[in-house]
C-alpha positions as CSV (number, residue, x, y, z in Angstrom):
1,X,57.3,-152.5,-135.8
2,X,58.0,-148.8,-135.4
3,X,60.7,-148.2,-132.8
4,X,60.4,-145.1,-130.5
5,X,64.1,-144.1,-130.4
6,X,63.4,-141.2,-128.0
7,X,62.0,-143.6,-125.3
8,X,65.0,-145.9,-125.8
9,X,67.4,-143.0,-125.3
10,X,65.5,-141.8,-122.2
11,X,65.7,-145.3,-120.7
12,X,69.4,-145.5,-121.7
13,X,70.2,-142.2,-119.9
14,X,68.3,-143.2,-116.7
15,X,69.8,-146.7,-116.5
16,X,73.3,-145.4,-117.2
17,X,73.1,-142.8,-114.5
18,X,71.9,-145.4,-112.0
19,X,74.9,-147.7,-112.9
20,X,77.4,-144.8,-112.7
21,X,76.2,-143.7,-109.2
22,X,76.4,-147.3,-107.9
23,X,79.9,-147.7,-109.5
24,X,81.1,-144.5,-107.7
25,X,79.9,-145.9,-104.4
26,X,81.5,-149.3,-105.1
27,X,84.8,-147.6,-106.1
28,X,85.0,-145.6,-102.9
29,X,84.3,-148.8,-100.9
30,X,86.9,-150.7,-102.9
31,X,89.5,-148.1,-102.0
32,X,89.2,-149.0,-98.3
33,X,88.6,-152.7,-99.0
34,X,90.6,-153.6,-102.1
35,X,90.3,-157.4,-101.6
36,X,86.5,-157.4,-101.7
37,X,85.7,-159.6,-104.7
38,X,82.0,-158.9,-104.7
39,X,82.7,-155.2,-105.1
40,X,84.9,-156.0,-108.2
41,X,82.2,-158.2,-109.6
42,X,79.5,-155.6,-109.2
43,X,81.7,-152.9,-110.8
44,X,82.5,-155.2,-113.7
45,X,78.8,-155.8,-114.3
46,X,78.0,-152.1,-114.3
47,X,80.8,-151.3,-116.7
48,X,79.9,-154.2,-119.0
49,X,76.2,-153.2,-119.1
50,X,77.1,-149.6,-120.0
51,X,79.5,-150.9,-122.7
52,X,76.9,-153.2,-124.2
53,X,74.1,-150.6,-124.2
54,X,76.4,-147.9,-125.7
55,X,77.7,-150.2,-128.4
56,X,74.2,-151.2,-129.5
57,X,73.4,-147.4,-129.9
58,X,76.6,-146.8,-131.8
59,X,78.2,-144.5,-129.2
60,X,81.8,-145.5,-129.9
61,X,83.6,-143.2,-127.5
62,X,81.4,-144.2,-124.5
63,X,82.0,-147.8,-125.5
64,X,85.8,-147.2,-125.6
65,X,85.8,-145.7,-122.1
66,X,83.6,-148.5,-120.7
67,X,85.8,-151.1,-122.3
68,X,89.0,-149.6,-120.9
69,X,87.3,-149.4,-117.5
70,X,86.3,-153.0,-117.8
71,X,89.8,-154.2,-118.8
72,X,91.4,-152.5,-115.8
73,X,88.8,-154.1,-113.5
74,X,89.6,-157.4,-115.0
75,X,93.3,-157.0,-114.0
76,X,92.1,-156.3,-110.5
77,X,90.0,-159.4,-110.5
78,X,93.0,-161.5,-111.8
79,X,95.2,-160.0,-109.1
80,X,97.6,-158.9,-111.9
81,X,97.8,-155.4,-110.4
82,X,96.8,-154.1,-106.9
83,X,94.0,-151.7,-106.2
84,X,95.6,-148.4,-105.2
85,X,94.2,-144.9,-104.4
86,X,95.7,-143.5,-107.7
87,X,94.0,-146.2,-109.8
88,X,90.7,-145.7,-108.0
89,X,91.0,-142.0,-108.7
90,X,91.6,-142.8,-112.3
91,X,88.5,-144.9,-112.5
92,X,86.4,-142.3,-110.8
93,X,87.6,-139.8,-113.4
94,X,86.5,-142.3,-116.1
95,X,83.1,-142.4,-114.5
96,X,82.9,-138.6,-114.8
97,X,84.0,-138.8,-118.4
98,X,81.3,-141.3,-119.3
99,X,78.7,-139.2,-117.5
100,X,79.7,-136.2,-119.7
101,X,80.0,-138.2,-122.9
102,X,76.5,-139.8,-122.8
103,X,74.5,-136.6,-123.3
104,X,77.0,-135.4,-125.9
105,X,76.7,-138.7,-127.8
106,X,73.0,-138.5,-127.8
107,X,73.3,-135.0,-129.4
108,X,75.7,-136.4,-132.0
109,X,78.7,-134.6,-130.4
110,X,80.8,-137.5,-129.3
111,X,84.2,-136.0,-130.1
112,X,86.5,-136.3,-127.1
113,X,87.8,-133.2,-125.5
114,X,91.7,-133.0,-125.0
115,X,91.2,-133.8,-121.3
116,X,89.0,-136.8,-122.1
117,X,91.4,-138.1,-124.7
118,X,94.3,-137.8,-122.3
119,X,92.3,-139.6,-119.6
120,X,91.5,-142.5,-122.0
121,X,95.2,-142.9,-122.8
122,X,96.0,-142.9,-119.1
123,X,93.3,-145.5,-118.5
124,X,94.7,-147.7,-121.3
125,X,98.3,-147.3,-120.1
126,X,97.3,-148.4,-116.7
127,X,96.4,-151.8,-118.1
128,X,99.4,-154.2,-118.2
129,X,99.6,-156.1,-121.5
130,X,101.4,-159.2,-120.0
131,X,100.7,-160.4,-116.5
132,X,100.6,-163.9,-115.0
133,X,97.5,-164.8,-113.1
134,X,98.2,-166.0,-109.5
135,X,96.3,-168.7,-107.8
136,X,92.8,-167.7,-106.9
137,X,92.5,-166.4,-103.3
138,X,89.2,-166.2,-101.5
139,X,88.6,-163.2,-99.2
140,X,86.0,-162.7,-96.6
141,X,84.6,-159.1,-96.7
142,X,83.6,-157.4,-93.5
143,X,80.0,-156.9,-92.5
144,X,79.8,-153.3,-93.6
145,X,81.0,-154.2,-97.1
146,X,78.6,-157.1,-97.2
147,X,75.8,-154.7,-96.6
148,X,77.1,-152.4,-99.3
149,X,77.3,-155.3,-101.8
150,X,73.9,-156.7,-101.0
151,X,72.4,-153.2,-101.7
152,X,74.5,-152.9,-104.9
153,X,73.8,-156.4,-106.2
154,X,70.1,-156.0,-105.5
155,X,69.9,-153.0,-107.9
156,X,71.4,-154.0,-111.3
157,X,68.9,-156.0,-113.3
158,X,66.3,-156.0,-110.4
159,X,63.5,-154.4,-112.5
160,X,60.8,-156.9,-113.1
161,X,58.5,-157.0,-116.1
162,X,55.6,-155.6,-113.9
163,X,57.3,-152.3,-113.4
164,X,57.5,-149.3,-115.8
165,X,59.0,-145.9,-115.9
166,X,56.5,-143.1,-115.7
167,X,57.1,-139.5,-116.8
168,X,56.8,-137.2,-113.8
169,X,54.7,-134.7,-115.8
170,X,52.0,-137.4,-116.1
171,X,52.0,-138.0,-112.4
172,X,51.8,-134.3,-111.7
173,X,48.9,-134.0,-114.1
174,X,47.1,-137.0,-112.4
175,X,47.6,-135.3,-109.0
176,X,46.3,-132.0,-110.4
177,X,43.2,-133.8,-111.7
178,X,42.7,-135.6,-108.4
179,X,42.9,-132.2,-106.6
180,X,40.3,-130.7,-109.1
181,X,38.0,-133.6,-108.4
182,X,38.3,-133.0,-104.6
183,X,37.5,-129.3,-105.1
184,X,34.5,-130.3,-107.2
185,X,33.4,-132.7,-104.5
186,X,33.6,-130.0,-101.9
187,X,31.5,-127.6,-104.0
188,X,28.9,-130.4,-104.6
189,X,28.7,-131.0,-100.8
190,X,28.1,-127.3,-100.2
191,X,25.3,-127.3,-102.7
192,X,23.7,-130.3,-101.2
193,X,23.9,-128.9,-97.7
194,X,22.6,-125.5,-98.9
195,X,19.5,-126.9,-100.7
196,X,18.8,-129.4,-97.9
197,X,16.5,-131.5,-100.1
198,X,18.9,-134.4,-100.9
199,X,17.7,-137.8,-99.9
200,X,19.7,-140.4,-97.9
201,X,20.6,-142.3,-101.1
202,X,22.0,-139.2,-102.7
203,X,24.2,-138.5,-99.6
204,X,25.3,-142.1,-99.5
205,X,26.4,-141.9,-103.2
206,X,28.1,-138.6,-102.7
207,X,30.1,-139.9,-99.7
208,X,31.1,-143.0,-101.6
209,X,32.5,-140.9,-104.4
210,X,34.4,-138.8,-101.8
211,X,36.0,-141.9,-100.4
212,X,37.0,-143.1,-103.8
213,X,38.5,-139.7,-104.6
214,X,40.6,-139.7,-101.4
215,X,41.8,-143.3,-102.2
216,X,42.7,-142.2,-105.7
217,X,44.6,-139.2,-104.4
218,X,46.4,-141.4,-101.8
219,X,47.5,-143.9,-104.5
220,X,48.8,-141.2,-106.8
221,X,50.8,-139.8,-103.8
222,X,52.3,-143.3,-103.2
223,X,53.4,-143.5,-106.9
224,X,55.4,-140.3,-106.3
225,X,57.2,-141.6,-103.3
226,X,60.8,-142.8,-103.8
227,X,63.5,-143.9,-101.3
228,X,66.2,-141.4,-100.4
229,X,69.0,-144.0,-100.7
230,X,69.9,-143.3,-104.3
231,X,70.3,-139.6,-103.6
232,X,72.2,-140.2,-100.4
233,X,74.7,-142.5,-102.2
234,X,75.7,-139.8,-104.6
235,X,77.4,-138.0,-101.7
236,X,79.7,-141.0,-100.9
237,X,82.0,-139.9,-103.8
238,X,81.5,-136.2,-102.9
239,X,82.9,-136.8,-99.3
240,X,85.8,-138.8,-100.6
241,X,86.9,-136.1,-103.2
242,X,86.3,-133.1,-100.9
243,X,88.3,-134.7,-98.1
244,X,91.2,-135.3,-100.4
245,X,91.1,-131.7,-101.6
246,X,91.2,-130.5,-98.0
247,X,94.0,-132.9,-97.1
248,X,91.7,-134.8,-94.7
249,X,90.4,-138.3,-94.3
250,X,86.7,-138.9,-94.0
251,X,84.0,-141.4,-94.9
252,X,80.2,-141.1,-95.2
253,X,77.9,-143.6,-93.6
254,X,74.2,-143.8,-94.6
255,X,71.2,-144.7,-92.5
256,X,67.5,-145.0,-93.4
257,X,68.1,-145.4,-97.1
258,X,64.7,-147.1,-97.5
259,X,62.8,-144.1,-96.1
260,X,60.5,-142.8,-98.9
261,X,59.6,-139.2,-99.7
262,X,58.0,-137.4,-102.6
263,X,60.3,-137.1,-105.6
264,X,59.9,-133.3,-105.7
265,X,61.3,-133.0,-102.1
266,X,64.3,-135.2,-103.1
267,X,65.1,-132.8,-105.9
268,X,65.0,-129.8,-103.6
269,X,67.2,-131.5,-101.0
270,X,70.3,-131.9,-103.2
271,X,71.7,-128.4,-102.8
272,X,71.2,-128.1,-99.0
273,X,72.8,-131.5,-98.4
274,X,75.8,-130.5,-100.6
275,X,76.3,-127.3,-98.6
276,X,76.0,-129.2,-95.3
277,X,78.6,-131.8,-96.4
278,X,81.0,-129.0,-97.4
279,X,80.5,-127.2,-94.2
280,X,81.1,-130.4,-92.1
281,X,84.3,-131.3,-94.0
282,X,85.8,-127.8,-94.1
283,X,84.8,-126.5,-90.6
284,X,83.9,-129.6,-88.7
285,X,86.2,-132.4,-89.4
286,X,89.7,-131.8,-88.2
287,X,93.0,-132.9,-89.8
288,X,94.3,-136.4,-89.0
289,X,97.0,-135.0,-86.8
290,X,94.7,-132.8,-84.7
291,X,92.2,-135.7,-84.4
292,X,94.9,-138.0,-83.1
293,X,96.1,-135.4,-80.6
294,X,92.5,-135.2,-79.3
295,X,92.2,-139.0,-79.0
296,X,90.0,-139.4,-82.0
297,X,90.2,-141.8,-85.0
298,X,92.4,-140.1,-87.7
299,X,89.5,-140.4,-90.2
300,X,86.5,-138.2,-89.8
301,X,83.0,-139.7,-89.7
302,X,79.9,-138.2,-91.4
303,X,76.5,-139.8,-91.1
304,X,73.6,-139.0,-93.4
305,X,70.4,-140.5,-92.0
306,X,66.7,-140.2,-92.5
307,X,63.5,-141.3,-90.7
308,X,59.8,-140.6,-90.6
309,X,58.4,-138.6,-87.7
310,X,54.8,-137.4,-87.2
311,X,54.0,-137.4,-90.9
312,X,57.2,-135.6,-91.9
313,X,60.7,-136.8,-93.0
314,X,63.7,-135.9,-90.8
315,X,67.1,-135.7,-92.4
316,X,70.2,-135.4,-90.3
317,X,73.8,-134.6,-91.1
318,X,76.0,-135.7,-88.2
319,X,79.8,-135.2,-87.9
320,X,82.3,-136.1,-85.2
321,X,84.4,-133.0,-85.8
322,X,85.3,-130.0,-83.7
323,X,81.8,-128.8,-82.9
324,X,80.6,-125.2,-82.7
325,X,82.6,-122.8,-80.5
326,X,80.2,-120.4,-78.5
327,X,82.9,-117.8,-78.0
328,X,83.7,-117.6,-81.8
329,X,80.0,-117.4,-82.7
330,X,79.3,-114.7,-80.1
331,X,82.3,-112.6,-81.3
332,X,81.1,-112.9,-84.9
333,X,77.5,-112.1,-84.0
334,X,78.6,-109.0,-82.1
335,X,80.7,-107.8,-85.1
336,X,77.8,-108.2,-87.4
337,X,75.4,-106.6,-84.9
338,X,72.9,-109.5,-85.3
339,X,71.8,-109.3,-81.6
340,X,72.5,-106.9,-78.8
341,X,73.7,-109.4,-76.2
342,X,74.6,-112.7,-78.0
343,X,76.2,-114.1,-74.8
344,X,72.8,-114.3,-73.2
345,X,71.3,-116.6,-75.9
346,X,70.8,-120.3,-75.2
347,X,72.8,-122.7,-77.4
348,X,69.9,-123.4,-79.8
349,X,69.3,-119.6,-80.2
350,X,72.9,-118.8,-80.7
351,X,73.6,-121.7,-83.1
352,X,70.7,-120.5,-85.3
353,X,72.8,-117.5,-86.1
354,X,75.1,-119.6,-88.3
355,X,72.3,-119.6,-90.9
356,X,72.3,-115.8,-91.3
357,X,73.5,-114.4,-94.6
358,X,77.2,-113.6,-94.5
359,X,77.8,-115.4,-91.2
360,X,81.1,-117.3,-91.2
361,X,83.5,-118.2,-88.4
362,X,86.3,-119.0,-90.9
363,X,89.2,-116.6,-90.9
364,X,90.0,-117.3,-94.6
365,X,87.9,-117.7,-97.8
366,X,88.4,-120.8,-99.8
367,X,86.9,-122.3,-102.9
368,X,84.7,-124.4,-100.6
369,X,83.5,-122.0,-97.9
370,X,84.3,-119.0,-95.9
371,X,81.9,-116.4,-97.4
372,X,79.0,-117.2,-95.0
373,X,76.3,-118.1,-97.6
374,X,76.4,-121.9,-97.7
375,X,74.2,-122.4,-94.6
376,X,72.0,-119.5,-95.5
377,X,71.2,-121.4,-98.7
378,X,70.4,-124.4,-96.6
379,X,67.9,-122.5,-94.5
380,X,66.2,-120.7,-97.4
381,X,65.9,-123.9,-99.4
382,X,64.5,-125.8,-96.5
383,X,62.0,-123.1,-95.6
384,X,60.9,-123.0,-99.2
385,X,59.9,-126.6,-98.8
386,X,57.8,-125.6,-95.7
387,X,60.4,-127.2,-93.5
388,X,62.7,-126.2,-90.6
389,X,66.4,-126.6,-89.7
390,X,67.9,-127.0,-86.3
391,X,71.5,-127.3,-84.9
392,X,72.8,-129.3,-82.0
393,X,76.5,-129.2,-81.2
394,X,79.0,-130.1,-78.5
395,X,82.4,-128.4,-78.7
396,X,85.1,-131.0,-79.5
397,X,82.6,-133.7,-80.0
398,X,80.7,-132.9,-83.2
399,X,77.6,-131.3,-84.8
400,X,74.2,-132.4,-85.9
401,X,72.1,-130.5,-88.4
402,X,68.5,-131.6,-88.5
403,X,66.0,-130.9,-91.3
404,X,62.3,-131.4,-90.7
405,X,60.5,-131.6,-94.1
406,X,57.0,-132.5,-95.4
407,X,56.7,-135.8,-97.1
408,X,55.3,-134.1,-100.2
409,X,55.0,-130.7,-101.7
410,X,51.8,-131.5,-103.4
411,X,49.4,-131.8,-100.4
412,X,49.5,-130.0,-97.0
413,X,47.8,-130.7,-93.7
414,X,46.7,-127.2,-93.1
415,X,44.8,-125.1,-90.6
416,X,42.3,-122.6,-92.1
417,X,41.8,-119.2,-90.6
418,X,39.6,-116.3,-91.8
419,X,40.5,-112.6,-91.9
420,X,37.6,-110.5,-93.2
421,X,36.5,-112.2,-96.5
422,X,39.9,-113.9,-97.0
423,X,40.9,-117.3,-96.0
424,X,44.5,-118.3,-95.2
425,X,46.0,-121.8,-94.6
426,X,48.7,-122.4,-92.0
427,X,50.9,-125.6,-92.0
428,X,49.3,-127.7,-89.3
429,X,52.6,-128.9,-87.9
430,X,53.5,-125.2,-87.0
431,X,50.2,-124.6,-85.1
432,X,50.7,-124.9,-81.3
433,X,47.3,-123.7,-80.0
434,X,44.4,-121.3,-80.5
435,X,43.0,-118.9,-77.9
436,X,40.6,-116.0,-77.9
437,X,42.3,-112.7,-77.9
438,X,41.5,-110.8,-74.6
439,X,39.3,-107.8,-75.5
440,X,41.6,-105.3,-73.6
441,X,44.7,-106.4,-75.5
442,X,46.0,-103.6,-77.7
443,X,48.6,-103.8,-80.5
444,X,50.5,-101.0,-82.1
445,X,49.1,-99.1,-85.1
446,X,51.0,-101.3,-87.5
447,X,49.2,-104.4,-86.0
448,X,52.4,-105.7,-84.2
449,X,53.2,-105.9,-80.5
450,X,54.2,-108.2,-77.6
451,X,51.5,-109.5,-75.3
452,X,51.7,-111.4,-72.0
453,X,50.9,-115.0,-72.8
454,X,50.9,-117.6,-70.1
455,X,53.4,-115.6,-68.0
456,X,55.8,-114.9,-70.9
457,X,56.2,-112.5,-73.8
458,X,54.6,-113.5,-77.2
459,X,55.3,-111.4,-80.3
460,X,52.0,-110.9,-82.2
461,X,51.0,-109.6,-85.6
462,X,47.4,-108.9,-86.8
463,X,47.2,-110.5,-90.3
464,X,44.6,-107.9,-91.3
465,X,47.2,-105.2,-90.9
466,X,50.1,-107.2,-92.2
467,X,48.3,-107.9,-95.5
468,X,46.8,-104.4,-95.5
469,X,43.2,-105.6,-95.7
470,X,40.2,-103.2,-95.2
471,X,39.9,-102.1,-91.6
472,X,37.1,-103.7,-89.6
473,X,36.2,-104.2,-86.0
474,X,35.2,-107.9,-85.6
475,X,33.3,-108.8,-82.5
476,X,35.9,-111.4,-81.6
477,X,39.5,-112.0,-82.6
478,X,41.6,-115.2,-82.1
479,X,45.3,-115.7,-81.6
480,X,46.9,-118.7,-83.4
481,X,50.2,-119.5,-81.7
482,X,52.7,-120.9,-84.2
483,X,56.2,-122.2,-83.6
484,X,59.2,-122.8,-85.9
485,X,62.7,-123.7,-84.7
486,X,61.8,-122.9,-81.1
487,X,60.6,-119.4,-82.0
488,X,57.0,-118.6,-81.2
489,X,54.7,-115.9,-82.4
490,X,50.9,-115.2,-82.4
491,X,48.9,-114.5,-85.5
492,X,45.7,-112.5,-84.8
493,X,42.8,-113.6,-87.0
494,X,39.0,-113.2,-87.1
495,X,37.8,-116.8,-87.4
496,X,39.1,-120.3,-87.1
497,X,38.1,-122.8,-89.8
498,X,39.9,-125.8,-88.5
499,X,42.2,-128.5,-89.9
500,X,41.9,-129.5,-93.6
501,X,44.0,-131.4,-96.1
502,X,44.7,-129.1,-99.0
503,X,46.2,-129.6,-102.5
504,X,48.8,-127.0,-103.1
505,X,48.8,-124.8,-106.2
506,X,52.0,-123.0,-107.1
507,X,51.9,-119.2,-107.5
508,X,52.8,-117.6,-110.8
509,X,56.2,-116.1,-111.3
510,X,55.0,-112.6,-110.6
511,X,54.2,-113.7,-107.0
512,X,57.5,-115.4,-106.3
513,X,59.5,-114.0,-103.4
514,X,56.5,-112.5,-101.6
515,X,57.4,-112.5,-97.8
516,X,55.3,-114.9,-95.8
517,X,53.6,-116.6,-98.8
518,X,54.3,-120.2,-99.6
519,X,51.6,-121.1,-102.2
520,X,47.9,-121.2,-102.8
521,X,45.0,-123.6,-102.6
522,X,41.5,-123.9,-104.1
523,X,38.8,-124.0,-101.5
524,X,35.6,-126.0,-101.7
525,X,33.6,-123.0,-102.9
526,X,36.1,-122.3,-105.7
527,X,37.9,-119.4,-103.9
528,X,41.7,-119.1,-103.7
529,X,43.3,-119.3,-100.2
530,X,47.0,-118.3,-99.7
531,X,49.2,-120.7,-97.8
532,X,51.4,-118.9,-95.3
533,X,55.1,-119.5,-94.9
534,X,55.3,-119.3,-91.1
535,X,59.1,-119.3,-90.8
536,X,59.4,-116.5,-93.4
537,X,56.5,-114.6,-91.8
538,X,58.1,-114.7,-88.3
539,X,61.4,-113.6,-89.7
540,X,59.9,-110.7,-91.6
541,X,57.9,-109.6,-88.5
542,X,61.1,-109.7,-86.3
543,X,63.0,-107.8,-89.0
544,X,60.4,-105.1,-89.4
545,X,60.0,-104.7,-85.6
546,X,63.8,-104.4,-85.3
547,X,64.0,-101.7,-87.9
548,X,61.3,-99.7,-86.2
549,X,62.9,-100.1,-82.8
550,X,66.3,-99.0,-84.1
551,X,64.7,-96.0,-85.8
552,X,62.9,-95.0,-82.6
553,X,66.0,-95.4,-80.4
554,X,68.2,-93.4,-82.8
555,X,65.7,-90.5,-83.1
556,X,64.3,-90.3,-79.6
557,X,66.2,-92.7,-77.3
558,X,65.0,-91.3,-74.0
559,X,61.3,-91.3,-75.1
560,X,61.6,-94.8,-76.5
561,X,63.3,-96.0,-73.3
562,X,60.4,-94.6,-71.3
563,X,58.0,-96.6,-73.4
């Protein structure tokens, strides 16, 4: 029988990575609970599995590391040596080395680096050659560790024979085909409606095919959904290491690990979460001495949680640190000239400024933060996912950063609008209401302005002018009120097409970075509709309006003030 070595190696990489992530989490837990026998047993099984798989593939150096890892764990199990922070650090370094060696071994480059060779010697030297085994002692782990172990033990070897690994490219292609079928169905429906001669049986057959198409699309989407837990657990090690570098003590708690989201969203979440964790540890969590003086536990507490809400996924990073200081943010905002009177802003409005490029309240620049671009990366990455970010903080108590994200990047619940011969799709979650534009309402020549809406000001932009479409005077215009992060704006359009579920098509590289554009979609008649990035569009409108106002005030301040 012919053996597909490439598939074997792919499975080996995936399974090894899963074991290494779980071993990291178990090692961090073991550091706080060195007497938990189930943690040791689970770690031993992970190391033994990697050793056996690596040996069967002839990867001698990976096998050597796994064997040394296994031997040291055996001494822990026998109570020959105690579990210490230094030994846990050594084992975590061994995990890093194995993670580096596996892809090198597959490429045929398994030679150890000097650092890896030194680490292997340190690992072997940490194993005592002679030690008597004391009487077996049974320990009762606490509830939190029992939960960790149940989760860990349920993972190794849990795959049943009725599950398979599927290449993401194949799932992407299946979803594309399902989208194409949906487009074809839409075109067929339009043809049937236009001709008007189809009988009842034809319409019944057509509607049945439409239902099956929707079911197929839904099932493919379910295949793409994965729990966020495995990604969340990767940051347990991150928090432990970064806290040590900063001379602090902190732990990460996870909630909502079973919440599922599209695999593409998970991949795009990794960088934002890393920046949020770094920011929380560097700026939020205080040192142990300061925390004790404030009556807090010396060890900081970070919570990474997820839950579903109104068809979206909500991810929160919560810390019990120092919280945001209004006075410091106001002073920084004034120095950067971000707003004219920052002290008049509400807390949500003021706290949003920390996501501006270059904004930092840190007096010094470190390897971890201080340049003011970490949270800017968070905002931009989240908005690229058609999501939003919000901050809630209490000075001296802690900070919560909340991300609202779509469950999938492949399909959008959209609201179609028409401008001339063009159709645009707005994310439905951002649409607040639609009203007819009063005939006497006038905007500036560039299509922007502020109107009186329900007793308050509403910034508006006419999409025809914004996208520089041919000038026309439609008999009626409509205002679509949209809201992102408590900021509202009105988009002036010609017609309202209503809500629709749309398969998203990515734009080509030449269209990347266009302000206000998030993607495209194929309509039922085969035409292309642009999907608007509401957060980016609002930001661009505000920026453009601010530049015009500054230019007017600097050139003719008295005239502008009169306006």
